[in-house]
N, C-alpha and C positions, 0 to 999 in steps of 0.2 A: 395619427393613423399608422405611421411607420412602425412604432412600437407594437401596436396591435397586430399588424401584418407579420412582423418579424416573429412575434411570440407564437402566433398560430402556425406559421411555417415551421418553427422549431418543434412545436408540439407534434406536428405530423411526422417530422423527420425522426423524432424519438419514439414513435409508436412502433412496437414490435410487430412481427409478422402475425402473431396469434391474437392480436387485439386491434381495435380501431381507435381513431383519435377521440371519438365521442366518449368511449369507455374510460380512456385515460383522463380526459378533461373532467368527467363527472367523479372520477376517483380523487382528483386533486381538489376540486371545488364542488361541494354538494349542490346539485341542481338537476332539473329534469333533463331528459335527453333532448327534448325540443329546444330548451334554452341553450343547451350545448351546441346543437346544430346551428342555431341562429348566430352564435358567436363564431363558429367555424366558417360559416358562409360570409361573415363580415357584416351581417345585418345589424348586429349590436356590438358595440365596442367593449372591450374588457375594461373593467374598473381598475383603478390603481391597485387596490387590494388584491384583485384577481391576478393582475399581471405579476405582482410581487410573489404571490403564492405559486404561480406556474414557474417562474424563474427559479425560485428556491427549490422546488421539487425536481426540476430538470437539471439543476446545478449549472445554470447558464447565467451569463452576465448581461443585464439589460443594456449597459453601456456598450458592450461589444456588439450587441445585436443592432443598435441604431448607429454604430460607427463613431461613437464619441472617442476622441483621442485626447489624452492629457499628456503634455510633454514632460511635466515634472511631478505629477501626482499619481501614485499607484495605490491600489487597494489590495491589502493583504488580509486574509482570513486566518485567524489563529485558533486551532483546535486545542485550546489551553486546557490542560488536565490538572492544574493545581487546584483541586477542589476538596471539599470535606469528605467526599466519597470518590476517590480517584478511579476505582474499579468500575463504578457505575458510569462515570464520565467516559472512561475508555470504551465501555460497551456502546454508549451512544455514538461515540466517534466512529467506531468500526461499523456500526449499523448504518450511519449516514453514508459512509464511503461505499458500503455494499449496495445500498439503494441506488446510488449514483452510477456505479459500475454496471448494474443490471440493465440500465437504459442503453448501454453501449454494446452489449453482447451480440446483438444481431446487426451491428453496423460493420460492414466489410472493410471499412476504412479505419476502424479503431485500432490503435496500438499503444503500447506503454513502453517508455524508457524508464528503467529504475537502476539506481546506483545505491545499494543498501549499505548501512554501516552496522546493522545488527542482522541476525538471522531473519530472513523473510518468513511470511506466514506458512511457507511450505514445510515448516517444522512442527505444525500443529498436531500432526499424527504421533509425535513423540512427547508424551505427557510431561515427563520431568524436564526435558530440554526446553519445552515451551513454557513451563512454569518458571524456570530459571530466567528465561528471556523477560518475563514480566516482573520477576522478583527484583532484578537489578534496578529497574525503573522505580518500583515501589520503595526500595531501600533508600534511594537518593531523594525522593520527594517527601518522605515521611521523616522530616528532620527531628521530630520530637523523640523518635525511637531509633537510636542507632544500634540497638541490639536486636533489631527485627530479624528473626531467624526464618530460614526457608520453610521449616516445619510449621511456623506460626501462621502462614498464609494459606488460604484455600481459594483457588480460582473458581468462581461460580460457574456452574454448568452453562448458564446462558452466554457467558463470554466465550467459552470453548466452542459452543454451537455457532455463535456469530462469526468467530474466527474461521471455522470450518466452512461456513456459508460464503464468507468473503473469499476464501482461498478457492472454493469451487467456481465462483464467478470469475476470478482472476485467470483461472486456467482456460476460460473460454475467450480470452482476449490475447491477441498476439503480443508477446512481450520480449523485450531486449534487455537483458540484465548484465550489468558490469560489476563484477566482483572485485573488491580490493583483495590483492593476493595475501594480505595479512589479516583478513577478517577473522579467520579461525584462530590465529595467534592472539588477537585481541580478546576473543571469547575465552580462551584458555587462561590468559592473564587475569581476566575478571574472575574466573572460577578460582584461581590460585589465591587471589586477594580475599575472597569471601571465606575460603577454606582456612586461611591463616587467621582470620577474625573469629573463626569457630562459630559462625552463624549458619554454616552448611556443614553437615556431618560427613565423615568419610564415606558412610554408606550412601548418602545422597550424592556425594561427589562421584562415587564409582558408577552409580546409575546414570548420572548425567554424561559421564565419559562414555559409557557403553552406548547410550542413545545417540550421542554425537557421532560415534563411529558408524552406527546403523544409518543415521541421517545422511552421512557422506556417501555411503554405499547406494542409497536410494537416489540421492541427488545425481550421482555419476551416471546412473542408468538413464535418467531424464535428459541429462546433457548429451549422452551418446545418441539418443533417439531424436533430440531436438524438439521434443514435445511430451506432454503428459499423455498417457494412453487414451484418456477421454477428453483431451483438450486441444487447443490450437498451438501453433509454433511457439516454442520457448527457446530463444537463442541466448547463450551465455558467453560473455567475454571475460577475460582476466586482465585487469589493468596492469600495465607494466610500469606504472608510475604511481606516486603517492596520491591518494584521494583525500582532499581536504575536508570534504563534507559528504552528506548523503542527499541525493536528488531524485525527484520523480517528475516525469512529463507524460501527459496523456493527450492524445489527439484523436479526433473522430470527425465525422461530417459536421461542419459548422460548429465545431467545439474544440477548445483546447484549454488545458489547465496545467499548472506546475506547482511543485511544492518543494520545500527545503525542510528536511527532517531536523528536529531539535528536541532537547529534553528526553532523549531515549526513544519514546514511542509517539511523541507529539510532532507537529509540523506547522509551518507557515505555508499557506497556499494562496494562489493568485490566478485569476482568469484574464488579466489584462493582456491584450494581444502582444504589445511590445515586450513585456516581461517574459511571456511564454516563449516568444521567438528567440529571445536572448538565452533563455534556459535551455531550449532545444539545441541551439548552436553550441552551447557549452558542453552538454552531454555528448553531442556528436563529435566534438573535438577530443573528448576523453576516449571515445570509441576508436578514434584513429590511432591512438597509441596503446590500444588494447588488443589482445589476441583472441580470436573467435575459437572456442573449444567445443562448440556444439556441432555434431555430425562430422566435422573435419578437425584438423589440428590435433591428431591423435597423440603425437609425441608430447606436445605441451599439456594436453589434457591428462595423460598418464602421470607426467611429472607433477602437475598441480595436485591431483588427488593423492598420490603417494606421499607428497610432502605434507599435506594436511593430516593424513592418517598417522604419519610418523610423529607429528607434533602432538596429536591427541594421545597416541599410545605412550608417548614419552612423559606424560603427566604422572608423576609419582605422588600419590595421595598421602602415603605414610610420612614422607619427608616434610610435609607441611604442618604437622602437628607436634 
């Protein structure tokens, strides 16, 4: 009964203000409203299959709900993208993340810690820059074709649409971002590498460079305001120390999850309480030796963005051919 009660409680907590638990339950499991009401009232217990489907849809751990603690065994989920159709796998991955985030938009306690090692999804408005972000990943995983050119790939519209949808949802959740002070430098080094291989043309390189500068201008405005015009608080820190990896941590009412980014756009994720708490403490320790540049810290903010623009402007495309 503990699993049944915990899942029903979680279902009610995840219900947004503009719907009710019955509608959410019937959306997850096809059944009549009367059958849904009887389960919500506890008159009928959820079957194992129903419990698993609810937990999967709500992105929650049944182990965590019933308080199972494992001292030495932890469960990690891998959004592995090494498939025959990596772009379709990537679409499914982002779609799953988007559906999970939508459940948290109306939770006043929800927040995200993120430490990226690639440009985040807020670059989706810049077509060529966003394409280059995906191209790097595709180039590395398609081992059979080391002459894959940027011009050879076409990002399907459905991927751009789901990226935009995910970004729009992310804007509605309070976020704390820690930027590696060398993140732009890493991007520039990657661009130089592919330009030297001549898999990216000078014209494409110039377009990426110009969009990168425009992206930094837009990003600086968001940092100054501390939020997107149509979103919640977005606070940005600059790490004053080397970041060894990319991390994410999400917390909401009765829910927590963490991930470690791998393989460019892929990740390992976990919802085990112990791992999540360790992950949170690690990110907060990084935050302690980082400088907040949102709203305050004007001098450091100016220095950072001026340094990044200088690096981008200093990229001489002609010398690479």
